[in-house]
TORPA-4810 file (N, C-alpha, C, O; in nm, 3 decimals):
<nodes>
NODE_1_0.084_-0.120_0.000_0.000_0.000_0.000_0.088_0.125_0.000_0.182_0.134_0.078_X
NODE_2_0.057_0.218_-0.086_0.133_0.342_-0.093_0.104_0.430_0.028_-0.005_0.426_0.086_X
NODE_3_0.203_0.510_0.063_0.184_0.605_0.173_0.069_0.698_0.137_0.066_0.756_0.029_X
NODE_4_-0.023_0.712_0.229_-0.142_0.794_0.202_-0.148_0.917_0.291_-0.243_0.995_0.282_X
NODE_5_-0.050_0.936_0.375_-0.056_1.044_0.472_0.072_1.127_0.462_0.182_1.074_0.476_X
NODE_6_0.057_1.257_0.438_0.172_1.346_0.426_0.167_1.453_0.534_0.060_1.492_0.582_X
NODE_7_0.285_1.499_0.570_0.298_1.607_0.667_0.394_1.710_0.609_0.499_1.675_0.555_X
NODE_8_0.357_1.836_0.622_0.451_1.945_0.595_0.473_2.019_0.726_0.381_2.038_0.806_X
NODE_9_0.596_2.059_0.746_0.631_2.133_0.866_0.723_2.247_0.825_0.822_2.225_0.755_X
NODE_10_0.690_2.368_0.869_0.776_2.482_0.843_0.834_2.529_0.975_0.761_2.551_1.072_X
NODE_11_0.964_2.545_0.978_1.033_2.598_1.094_1.095_2.732_1.057_1.158_2.744_0.952_X
NODE_12_1.078_2.830_1.142_1.143_2.959_1.127_1.256_2.964_1.230_1.232_2.975_1.350_X
NODE_13_1.378_2.957_1.180_1.496_2.948_1.265_1.547_3.088_1.298_1.557_3.173_1.210_X
NODE_14_1.578_3.109_1.424_1.633_3.237_1.469_1.770_3.257_1.403_1.854_3.166_1.408_X
NODE_15_1.794_3.373_1.342_1.923_3.398_1.276_2.041_3.364_1.366_2.043_3.394_1.485_X
NODE_16_2.139_3.299_1.304_2.258_3.256_1.377_2.251_3.111_1.422_2.351_3.054_1.464_X
NODE_17_2.131_3.051_1.414_2.111_2.913_1.458_2.094_2.815_1.341_2.069_2.697_1.363_X
NODE_18_2.107_2.863_1.218_2.077_2.780_1.102_2.161_2.653_1.096_2.107_2.545_1.075_X
NODE_19_2.291_2.665_1.115_2.379_2.548_1.104_2.348_2.445_1.213_2.338_2.325_1.185_X
NODE_20_2.332_2.491_1.336_2.302_2.399_1.446_2.166_2.333_1.425_2.150_2.213_1.449_X
NODE_21_2.069_2.411_1.381_1.937_2.355_1.355_1.945_2.250_1.246_1.888_2.141_1.260_X
NODE_22_2.015_2.279_1.139_2.024_2.184_1.028_2.093_2.054_1.070_2.054_1.947_1.024_X
NODE_23_2.192_2.062_1.154_2.257_1.941_1.206_2.154_1.854_1.278_2.148_1.733_1.256_X
NODE_24_2.075_1.916_1.364_1.973_1.841_1.439_1.863_1.790_1.346_1.812_1.680_1.364_X
NODE_25_1.826_1.871_1.247_1.720_1.833_1.154_1.760_1.710_1.073_1.680_1.620_1.053_X
NODE_26_1.884_1.707_1.026_1.933_1.592_0.949_1.936_1.466_1.035_1.904_1.358_0.987_X
NODE_27_1.976_1.480_1.162_1.972_1.364_1.253_1.829_1.316_1.271_1.803_1.195_1.272_X
NODE_28_1.736_1.409_1.285_1.595_1.373_1.304_1.541_1.299_1.181_1.471_1.199_1.196_X
NODE_29_1.573_1.347_1.063_1.528_1.280_0.941_1.584_1.138_0.935_1.511_1.043_0.905_X
NODE_30_1.712_1.123_0.963_1.776_0.991_0.962_1.713_0.899_1.065_1.683_0.783_1.035_X
NODE_31_1.691_0.949_1.186_1.629_0.867_1.291_1.488_0.825_1.252_1.449_0.710_1.273_X
NODE_32_1.412_0.917_1.196_1.274_0.884_1.157_1.272_0.774_1.052_1.193_0.680_1.062_X
NODE_33_1.359_0.784_0.953_1.363_0.683_0.847_1.418_0.550_0.897_1.375_0.444_0.852_X
NODE_34_1.514_0.554_0.989_1.576_0.431_1.038_1.496_0.359_1.145_1.496_0.236_1.149_X
NODE_35_1.427_0.433_1.231_1.361_0.373_1.346_1.210_0.362_1.335_1.146_0.300_1.420_X
NODE_36_1.153_0.423_1.232_1.008_0.421_1.216_0.973_0.351_1.085_0.984_0.411_0.978_X
NODE_37_0.932_0.226_1.092_0.906_0.151_0.968_0.794_0.211_0.883_0.789_0.185_0.763_X
NODE_38_0.705_0.289_0.942_0.595_0.349_0.866_0.622_0.494_0.825_0.532_0.563_0.777_X
NODE_39_0.745_0.541_0.843_0.789_0.669_0.788_0.864_0.635_0.660_0.972_0.575_0.665_X
NODE_40_0.807_0.672_0.547_0.861_0.630_0.417_0.944_0.736_0.346_1.020_0.704_0.255_X
NODE_41_0.930_0.861_0.386_1.000_0.969_0.315_1.012_1.088_0.409_0.918_1.119_0.482_X
NODE_42_1.127_1.153_0.406_1.149_1.268_0.495_1.245_1.361_0.421_1.365_1.338_0.419_X
NODE_43_1.191_1.466_0.363_1.270_1.558_0.283_1.282_1.692_0.355_1.185_1.741_0.414_X
NODE_44_1.400_1.751_0.350_1.428_1.881_0.412_1.458_1.980_0.300_1.544_1.955_0.216_X
NODE_45_1.387_2.093_0.300_1.408_2.196_0.198_1.435_2.330_0.269_1.374_2.361_0.371_X
NODE_46_1.528_2.406_0.211_1.565_2.536_0.266_1.525_2.644_0.167_1.554_2.634_0.047_X
NODE_47_1.458_2.746_0.216_1.417_2.859_0.133_1.540_2.921_0.065_1.641_2.947_0.130_X
NODE_48_1.530_2.943_-0.065_1.641_2.998_-0.144_1.683_3.136_-0.093_1.802_3.167_-0.090_X
NODE_49_1.588_3.216_-0.053_1.617_3.353_-0.011_1.629_3.372_0.139_1.670_3.478_0.185_X
NODE_50_1.593_3.269_0.216_1.596_3.281_0.362_1.639_3.147_0.421_1.555_3.059_0.440_X
NODE_51_1.769_3.130_0.450_1.818_3.001_0.500_1.763_2.963_0.638_1.786_2.852_0.685_X
NODE_52_1.692_3.054_0.702_1.631_3.024_0.831_1.488_2.973_0.818_1.421_2.949_0.918_X
NODE_53_1.442_2.957_0.696_1.306_2.905_0.673_1.320_2.766_0.614_1.365_2.749_0.500_X
NODE_54_1.282_2.666_0.692_1.300_2.526_0.658_1.163_2.460_0.642_1.075_2.476_0.727_X
NODE_55_1.148_2.387_0.534_1.024_2.312_0.510_1.056_2.163_0.507_1.154_2.120_0.445_X
NODE_56_0.974_2.085_0.574_0.986_1.939_0.569_0.867_1.883_0.493_0.756_1.936_0.501_X
NODE_57_0.892_1.776_0.421_0.784_1.701_0.357_0.806_1.556_0.397_0.908_1.496_0.363_X
NODE_58_0.709_1.500_0.468_0.722_1.365_0.523_0.604_1.280_0.476_0.491_1.328_0.468_X
NODE_59_0.632_1.153_0.447_0.526_1.059_0.410_0.521_0.945_0.509_0.623_0.884_0.543_X
NODE_60_0.401_0.917_0.555_0.377_0.810_0.652_0.271_0.715_0.598_0.193_0.750_0.510_X
NODE_61_0.271_0.596_0.652_0.171_0.497_0.611_0.030_0.548_0.636_-0.060_0.531_0.554_X
NODE_62_0.013_0.612_0.753_-0.119_0.663_0.791_-0.102_0.762_0.907_0.010_0.786_0.953_X
NODE_63_-0.212_0.818_0.953_-0.207_0.916_1.062_-0.152_0.855_1.190_-0.083_0.923_1.266_X
NODE_64_-0.183_0.728_1.215_-0.132_0.662_1.335_0.020_0.654_1.334_0.084_0.665_1.438_X
NODE_65_0.079_0.635_1.216_0.225_0.631_1.204_0.285_0.768_1.239_0.390_0.775_1.302_X
NODE_66_0.219_0.875_1.197_0.268_1.008_1.234_0.253_1.031_1.384_0.341_1.089_1.447_X
NODE_67_0.143_0.987_1.441_0.125_0.999_1.587_0.236_0.922_1.660_0.285_0.969_1.763_X
NODE_68_0.274_0.805_1.609_0.384_0.728_1.668_0.515_0.806_1.657_0.598_0.805_1.748_X
NODE_69_0.534_0.873_1.545_0.651_0.959_1.526_0.656_1.066_1.635_0.760_1.088_1.697_X
NODE_70_0.543_1.132_1.657_0.537_1.238_1.758_0.564_1.186_1.899_0.612_1.260_1.985_X
NODE_71_0.533_1.059_1.923_0.552_0.999_2.055_0.690_0.936_2.073_0.722_0.887_2.181_X
NODE_72_0.771_0.938_1.969_0.902_0.871_1.975_1.000_0.950_2.062_0.991_1.071_2.077_X
NODE_73_1.095_0.875_2.119_1.199_0.934_2.202_1.287_1.030_2.120_1.322_1.138_2.166_X
NODE_74_1.320_0.988_1.998_1.409_1.073_1.917_1.340_1.204_1.878_1.406_1.307_1.867_X
NODE_75_1.207_1.201_1.857_1.136_1.326_1.828_1.136_1.416_1.951_1.158_1.537_1.939_X
NODE_76_1.111_1.360_2.067_1.111_1.440_2.191_1.248_1.505_2.213_1.256_1.622_2.250_X
NODE_77_1.354_1.430_2.188_1.489_1.487_2.203_1.513_1.598_2.102_1.573_1.701_2.134_X
NODE_78_1.467_1.577_1.979_1.482_1.678_1.874_1.411_1.808_1.914_1.471_1.915_1.907_X
NODE_79_1.285_1.798_1.954_1.208_1.917_1.990_1.271_1.990_2.108_1.277_2.113_2.108_X
NODE_80_1.317_1.916_2.206_1.381_1.979_2.322_1.506_2.056_2.279_1.532_2.165_2.330_X
NODE_81_1.581_2.000_2.186_1.705_2.063_2.141_1.680_2.185_2.055_1.746_2.287_2.071_X
NODE_82_1.584_2.177_1.962_1.568_2.287_1.865_1.472_2.397_1.908_1.475_2.506_1.850_X
NODE_83_1.389_2.374_2.007_1.293_2.477_2.048_1.359_2.612_2.076_1.304_2.714_2.034_X
NODE_84_1.473_2.618_2.144_1.536_2.749_2.166_1.591_2.812_2.037_1.625_2.931_2.036_X
NODE_85_1.600_2.735_1.930_1.658_2.783_1.804_1.554_2.841_1.708_1.589_2.901_1.606_X
NODE_86_1.425_2.823_1.739_1.321_2.861_1.643_1.231_2.970_1.699_1.211_2.983_1.820_X
NODE_87_1.177_3.049_1.605_1.081_3.153_1.645_0.938_3.112_1.613_0.842_3.178_1.654_X
NODE_88_0.923_3.002_1.537_0.789_2.955_1.506_0.793_2.828_1.424_0.894_2.793_1.364_X
NODE_89_0.679_2.760_1.422_0.664_2.640_1.338_0.517_2.623_1.304_0.429_2.661_1.381_X
NODE_90_0.495_2.565_1.188_0.359_2.535_1.141_0.361_2.392_1.090_0.441_2.359_1.001_X
NODE_91_0.275_2.307_1.144_0.264_2.168_1.102_0.128_2.149_1.036_0.025_2.190_1.091_X
NODE_92_0.128_2.088_0.918_0.003_2.059_0.848_0.000_1.913_0.808_0.102_1.856_0.769_X
NODE_93_-0.118_1.854_0.817_-0.139_1.714_0.782_-0.222_1.707_0.654_-0.317_1.783_0.636_X
NODE_94_-0.185_1.613_0.566_-0.248_1.603_0.435_-0.282_1.458_0.402_-0.207_1.367_0.437_X
NODE_95_-0.393_1.436_0.336_-0.424_1.305_0.278_-0.380_1.307_0.132_-0.419_1.396_0.056_X
NODE_96_-0.299_1.209_0.093_-0.256_1.199_-0.047_-0.366_1.135_-0.128_-0.435_1.044_-0.080_X
NODE_97_-0.384_1.181_-0.248_-0.490_1.130_-0.336_-0.433_1.039_-0.444_-0.508_0.987_-0.527_X
</nodes>
């Protein structure tokens, strides 16, 4: 069955924190793909004109798989580490057609 559930997440990184944030973001993507069998895709994109604006595109088997992602230890560690580095975030959930 193809992944039917997508998530986009935008992070606004406080200037001066871009490199540290990206290091943590890449670890988070790797952990999600390695430790979550229902996380099928995790892409990180950086705004061409604003390196502090980061967009994620993630594909999960279903909404329950994303909920499991949010409950994971590695996600909790990631959020704890990056929260002081960001000024905002927007998470959106999508059904793929």
